[in-house]
C-alpha positions in Angstrom: 162.6 133.2 66.8 164.3 130.1 68.2 168.0 130.7 69.0 170.5 128.3 67.4 173.5 128.7 69.8 173.2 129.1 73.5 175.6 131.3 75.5 177.0 128.3 77.5 179.9 128.4 80.0 182.2 126.7 77.5 181.6 129.4 75.0 182.8 132.0 77.5 185.7 129.7 78.5 187.1 129.4 75.0 186.5 133.1 74.2 188.5 133.9 77.4 191.3 131.5 76.3 191.6 133.1 72.8 191.6 136.6 74.4 194.4 135.6 76.8 196.6 134.3 74.0 195.8 137.2 71.8 196.8 139.7 74.5 199.8 137.9 75.9 202.9 139.8 76.8 205.9 139.8 74.4 208.0 136.6 74.6 205.2 134.4 76.0 204.2 131.3 74.0 201.2 131.7 71.7 199.7 128.3 71.6 196.9 127.0 73.9 194.7 124.0 74.3 191.0 123.7 75.0 190.1 120.1 75.9 187.2 117.9 77.1 185.1 114.8 76.5 183.2 114.4 73.3 179.8 116.0 73.3 180.6 118.8 75.8 180.1 121.6 73.3 183.6 122.4 72.3 182.8 122.7 68.6 179.9 125.1 69.3 182.3 127.2 71.4 184.7 127.2 68.5 182.0 128.6 66.2 181.2 131.5 68.6 184.9 132.3 69.3 185.7 132.3 65.6 183.1 134.9 65.0 184.2 136.9 68.0 187.8 137.1 66.9 187.5 136.5 63.1 189.6 133.4 63.7 190.5 130.9 61.0 189.1 127.5 61.8 189.9 124.0 60.4 188.4 120.8 61.7 190.8 118.0 61.3 189.6 114.6 60.1 191.2 111.2 60.9 191.9 110.5 57.2 193.9 113.7 56.7 197.6 113.8 55.9 200.1 116.6 56.6 199.7 117.8 53.0 196.0 117.8 53.1 196.1 119.7 56.4 198.3 122.4 54.9 196.0 122.6 51.9 192.9 123.0 54.1 194.5 125.9 56.1 195.5 127.5 52.8 191.8 127.4 51.6 190.6 128.6 55.0 192.7 131.7 54.9 192.0 132.4 51.3 195.4 131.8 49.7 195.9 130.2 46.3 197.4 126.7 46.1 201.1 126.3 46.2 203.2 123.2 45.6 205.0 121.5 48.5 204.3 121.4 52.2 207.2 123.7 53.1 206.0 126.3 50.6 202.5 126.1 52.0 203.7 126.5 55.6 205.7 129.6 54.6 202.7 131.1 52.8 200.3 130.4 55.8 202.8 131.8 58.3 203.3 135.0 56.3 199.6 135.6 56.0 198.8 134.9 59.7 201.7 137.2 60.7 200.2 140.0 58.6 196.7 139.6 59.9 197.5 138.4 63.5 194.2 136.5 63.3 194.0 133.3 65.5 194.1 129.9 64.0 191.8 127.4 65.7 192.4 123.7 65.0 189.4 121.6 66.0 189.6 117.8 66.7 193.3 118.3 67.2 193.7 114.8 68.6 193.8 113.6 65.0 197.0 115.6 64.5 198.8 113.2 66.8 198.0 110.0 64.8 199.9 110.9 61.7 202.5 113.3 63.2 200.7 116.3 61.8 201.3 118.1 65.1 204.8 119.2 64.0 203.2 121.0 61.0 201.0 123.0 63.5 204.1 123.9 65.4 205.9 125.0 62.2 203.0 127.2 61.3 203.1 128.8 64.7 206.8 129.4 64.6 206.4 131.0 61.1 203.9 133.6 62.3 203.8 133.8 66.2 200.0 134.4 65.8 197.7 132.6 68.3 197.2 128.9 67.5 194.5 127.2 69.6 194.2 123.4 69.7 190.8 122.0 70.5 190.5 118.3 71.3 189.4 115.5 73.5 190.1 115.0 77.2 193.5 113.2 76.9 195.0 115.8 74.5 197.2 117.5 77.1 198.6 114.2 78.3 199.2 113.0 74.7 201.0 116.2 73.8 203.7 115.4 76.4 205.3 113.2 73.7 206.2 116.4 71.9 208.1 118.5 74.4 208.8 121.2 71.9 205.0 121.6 71.4 204.0 121.0 75.0 206.2 123.8 76.3 204.8 126.3 73.7 201.3 126.1 75.4 200.4 129.3 77.2 197.4 127.8 78.9 195.3 124.6 79.2 191.6 125.3 79.4 189.3 122.4 80.4 185.8 122.3 79.0 183.1 122.4 81.6 180.4 119.8 82.2 176.8 120.8 81.5 175.1 122.1 84.6 171.6 123.4 85.4 172.5 126.9 84.2 173.6 125.6 80.8 170.6 123.3 80.6 168.2 126.1 81.1 169.8 127.9 78.2 169.3 124.8 76.0 165.6 124.5 76.7 164.4 127.3 74.3 166.4 125.6 71.5 165.7 121.9 71.9 162.4 122.0 73.8 161.0 125.1 72.1 157.4 125.8 73.1 157.4 123.5 76.1 157.9 124.3 79.7 160.4 121.8 81.2 160.0 121.6 85.0 163.0 121.9 87.2 162.7 118.4 88.6 162.9 116.9 85.1 165.7 119.2 84.0 167.7 118.2 87.0 167.2 114.6 86.2 168.2 115.1 82.6 171.4 116.9 83.7 172.3 114.1 86.1 171.5 111.3 83.6 173.5 113.1 80.8 176.8 112.9 82.7 177.9 116.4 81.7 177.4 116.0 78.0 175.7 118.9 76.4 174.8 116.7 73.4 172.9 114.2 75.6 171.1 117.0 77.5 170.0 118.4 74.1 168.8 114.9 73.0 166.9 114.4 76.3 165.3 117.8 76.0 164.1 116.9 72.4 162.6 113.7 73.8 160.8 115.7 76.5 159.4 118.1 73.9 158.2 115.1 71.8 156.6 113.5 74.9 154.8 116.7 75.9 153.5 117.3 72.4 152.4 113.7 72.0 150.3 114.1 75.2 148.9 117.4 74.1 150.7 119.2 77.0 152.5 122.5 77.0 154.7 121.4 80.0 156.5 118.3 81.1 157.8 117.3 84.5 159.3 114.1 86.1 155.8 112.6 86.7 154.9 112.9 83.0 158.3 111.6 82.0 157.6 108.5 84.1 159.6 105.4 83.0 160.7 107.0 79.7 164.4 106.1 79.3 167.1 108.9 79.4 169.8 109.1 76.9 172.9 108.3 79.1 175.5 107.2 76.7 175.2 103.6 77.9 174.4 101.0 75.2 171.0 99.2 75.4 171.0 96.0 77.4 171.5 92.7 75.6 168.2 91.0 74.9 167.9 87.3 75.7 166.7 84.8 73.1 164.0 83.8 75.5 162.5 87.2 75.1 161.5 86.5 71.5 160.0 83.0 72.0 156.2 82.9 71.9 154.4 82.0 75.1 152.8 78.6 74.9 149.1 78.6 75.5 147.5 75.6 77.4 145.1 73.6 75.3 141.4 73.6 76.3 139.9 70.3 77.3 137.3 70.4 74.5 139.9 71.2 71.8 139.2 69.1 68.7 142.3 67.7 67.1 141.8 67.2 63.4 142.6 63.8 61.9 144.9 63.2 59.1 143.4 62.7 55.6 144.2 59.0 55.6 143.3 58.2 59.2 140.7 55.4 59.8 137.9 55.8 62.3 137.3 52.7 64.4 133.8 52.4 65.8 133.1 50.1 68.8 
């Protein structure tokens, strides 16, 4: 059976962060941040950590408002709707305090755009249960604008770039049934710039290439000039590239006369 989630280093990193906040000493802050570039496997790590600790997870969207965020958390923890953001925060805080289950907020960078971050702080202050923010690379720096939230962070855990060890664990998922040689795997890791998503895309291309050639293995020689997915946009094509190439006329080419042309014989 093909695995669906690989035990990557970022999975272990987030699980360790949640455990650290969960087991913190009395009086220490109970918020933490897991951050890194897009495509580095943070959301996958959230899925595993949530199962490990029975954490509540909400994935914020750019279009959300503070009211919708509170409603989403209410739904996630299984509480009935209540009217008013303040009442929702009290209900959420009371439930989290009873269960002491972590709350993980994914794509937390969107909390900063509409000042929803204060709502996350209010929830934490209402329960003192672990609240883990997961977001993009600049999230720790952006949070400095809210000192009362920044200083409630117990730890800042950076996501790790995909390396050969991670890539080897991705092969059975995205190149199932194909043996990917070390030279090609190393080239894929290098071209992908640390992005687990791009490594997965390149492995899928390697599998497609091998199966198209009727091969059970693929190496750098077979890959050849096949382009890697690197995150860079395609080069701009010139108009000249689309113009048909003019062919020289042969000396014996017969040029047809117009219908009304007169032939003059000498």
